[in-house]
N, C-alpha and C positions, 0 to 999 in steps of 0.2 A: 074212266068208267068208277062207279065206285062198287069196291067190292061187296058184296051179301054177307050179311052178319050170321054166322052158322048161330044152333040153339045156345041158349048158355052155358048149361053142361059141358058141351064140347068146346067153346069159346074159352071157357077157365080152362079146361086141361090145355089147350092150344097155346095161352099166355103162359102157363106152367112150364110146359115143355120149351118153348121159347127162351125164357128167363135162365132155365137150369141149362139148358145147352149155353145159351151164350157163357155161364158163368163156369160153366166146365171148360169152355174153349179156352178162355181168359186163364185159365190154371197151367196150361201148358208152358207160358215164358218163365212161371214160377218154381216149376218143376226141373225145368230146362237150367235154371239159374242154380237151384241147389245141388244139381249134377255136377256143375262146373266147377263147384266147391272142393271136389274131388279129384280134381286134376285131369280130366277128362274133357277132349276136345270135341268139334261141333260135328264131326264124319262119323265118330264113335258114339255118340250120344243120338244123334238121328238113324244110325244104322240100327242102334237097338230100338228104338221107339218104334221105327216102321217093321223090324222083323215080328215085335210081338203083336203089331198092329195089322199084318197080313192076314192071319186066320180068320181076324172079323170082316175085313174087307171081304175077303173070299168068300165069304157065310152071307155077306152083304148082297153078294152077287148070285148067289145061287138062289138066296129067297126072290129079290127081284126078276131074275129069271123065268120064273113060276109066273108071274102075274099075266093077266089076259092080254095087257099093252105088249110084253115083251114077245109072247107066242104071236100076237098079231103082227110085230117088228123085228122079227128075224136079225141077229147080227149080220151084214153081210162082211164080204171081203176089202169091199171100199171104205168101211169103217174105222180099221183097224189102225191104219196108220194116223187117222184124225186123232183118235183114241187114244193114241203112246205118245203123239205130240203134246196133246193137253195134259196128259197125266205128268209128263217131263216138265212142262213149264208150269203148270199151274200146282202141282204136289210134290212133284221132287225139288225141282229148280227153286220154286218159292219158298219153302219148307228149309230148305239149307241155306238160304241166303239170310233167311230169319235168325237160323241158330246161329250164323257166323256173326250175324249182328247182336246176337244178346250176350256175347261173350265182353263186349265193348259199352253197352248202355242199359241203362236199367231197364225193369220189367214194365215199368209202367209208361217209358216212354217210346218202347218199342210197340204195346197195344196202340197207343196215339196214333202212329205211323202206318201202322197195318190198316186202322180204319179209316184212311183215305181212299182205299180201293175204290169208293163208288166215285171218287173224283175225277182218279184216270181210266175209270170205264167211261165216264160223260165225258172227257176230252177226246179217247180213242175213238170214242162212238163220233164226236164231232170231225177230225180229221180223217177217218179210215171210211164213215157214212153218210158222213155230211149235215147229220143230225143236227138240229137248232138247240143253241141252250138258251135256255131263257135268263134275263138279266141277273135274276133273282137265284137261279141258279148258281151263276158267277159271284155274287155278293157271298152268296154261302160257303162257297171254296174257298174263297179270298179269308173267310171268318175263319174257319178250318185251319188252312194253314199258320195264320197267325198266331193260332194257339201252338201248335207244332212249337213256330220260333220262338215261344215262350219260352217252353219248356226246353228246346234245343240249348238255347243260350244260358239257360238256368244250368243245364247239367256241364256244358263247356265250361261255365266258369267253375265248376268243382272239379270235373276229372280232365279237363283237357282237350285234345287233338284228337285222342282216342274215341270221344263220343263222335266226333264226326266221322269215324271211320265206319263205328256200328251203326249208325242215322243211316248212311249211303248204303250198307247191305240191306237194312230192314225197306230203306226205298225202295231199291230194288226188287226187294222180295214182294212190295206189295203191287208193285209194277207189272211184276211174274205174274201175279194173281188175277190182276184185272187183266190181263191176254187172256189167261185161262177163261175168266168170266165172258168177257166179250166174243170170244171166237167156239164157245159152248155151246151156245141158245139154238143153233138149228139140230146140231145132234141130241142134247137134250129133248127136244121136242120130237124126235124120232126113236130115240131108244129108250126114254125115261132117265130122269135125274139119278134112281137111285143106283140104276143099273151102271150110267157111265161114271158115278162116283168110286163104283167097285171095283170097274176094269181101268179108270184113270189110278185110282190109288194103289192098287195091285200092282201096277205096271210101275208106278214111284215108290215102291216099298224094295221091289227089284232092282232098281237101280240106286237105290242106298246101300243094299247090300253089295253091290258089285263094287259102287265106288269106296268101300271101306276094303276091300278082298284085292282092290288095284293097289290105293295108296298107302293103306297099312299093313304091316306083318300082321298076321293071325296073333299073336304074342300080345297085339294091342287090345284083344277082345277079353284079356284077364283084367278087367275092373274091380273095384270092390262092389260087393255084394249090394250096398245099399243105391250104387248106380244101378243094377240090373232091378231092384227093386222099383226106384223111381220110372226107370224109362218102364216097365210094365206097368206102372199107375198112370204113367203119359198116354199110352196105347191104348188102355182101356176108358179111363176115366175121361180125358182131355182129346182123345182122338175119335174114337169109333163109337162112344156113348154119344157124344153131341153131336155127330153128326145124325145118329137115327132121331135125335130129339128134335130137331130141328126141321129134319124131313116130316117126322111127323105134324108138328107144329105148324108148316107151310100147310099141310093136307087141311088142318085143323082152321087157321085161321087167315092162309092166305101170306105170300112172300113178303107184300110192302110193311103189313104191320109187323111179320115176324121179325123183319131187317129193324125196325123202329124198336121193339124191345130188345133186338141186340144190343142198345147202345148201353146195358147194362154193364156190357163187356170189360170196357175200359175202367168203369167206376171198380168194379170187383176186383180187376188185375191189380191197379193201386191199392185199394183196400188190403188185398193180400201179399202185396208188395211190403206195405208196413206193418203186416202182421207178422210174416213167416221171415222175409228177406231183410227186415230194417233197415227199408229204404226211407229216406226222408218226404214228409209231405208239409210244405208250406203255400204260402199264397199264391206263388210262381204256378206249381204243379195245379192246384186248383184251378188258378183263371186261365191257365192252356187246355187243362182237360175240358172245363166248360164252354171254350171256345170252339175245339173240336167236336164235341159232341151236339152243338147246338150251330153248326156250320152243317154237319152230316144228317142231322134232324129234316134241316130242310131240303139239301139234296135228294133224301129218300122218300121224303114227302112229293116232292115233285117227281120223282122218278117212279111213282108210282102211276104215273100219268102216261097216256098216248105218247108217242116220239121217244119214249126213256129208254 
């Protein structure tokens, strides 16, 4: 079914929000890579990010809980465990694995791998729910994976086996988030997307803080002030703010178009990584990125149709 087009002003605001949200999300990898330059590890970086983001997640939850939809669909005891499971898999585990991978690979390759989540959702839908997968979507998936291979082999030739380890962790992160996407559908319809994000992200924040307290001594929390500032920027600019922007964009232009506008994410990550991190930009990265974005464009285009 074709989505109805909103009035031009609302449509323009929606496009702007979707674009800014995608760019803000893409800045996460840049900030994490900057923080690693100060000798901190993934456990510490993600703890500070989620610690500073937690008040924003709670604020989203309170805001969402006041809506008419939330009042008509109060949270049930039976919802708690599914929400905790989704928060663990989709926000805690996915983020932690992503941060692990960023210790070994470039921000550009990380963003391209994460962008494969729609293909993982498609494959899981086929295996779990026997959803039909059109040949053109299989072709699109192969195109995207070819793009990843181009960038991956280029980085392996420069950095060696560490790239394989980092790519493995980020692939695992993308799969983890795909699990969240495919199992969150029914719960999203009942309690609302923003309320689910608020609950799941708050639980994930607690998991990140507990992980730090369990596996690191408290003295590890004493990090350079620059790391604190970067983590605060990550929490506000690249975590809480883009969540709101994307949600508001979906309300105005729909999920399909918002997803397609989000393709600016990998491009902005690569641009920022070259500008801020001094990462290289060459024909192999351009070719690989073009293949990934082209494949995902086809997947998201067909993903808006019935059966996706």
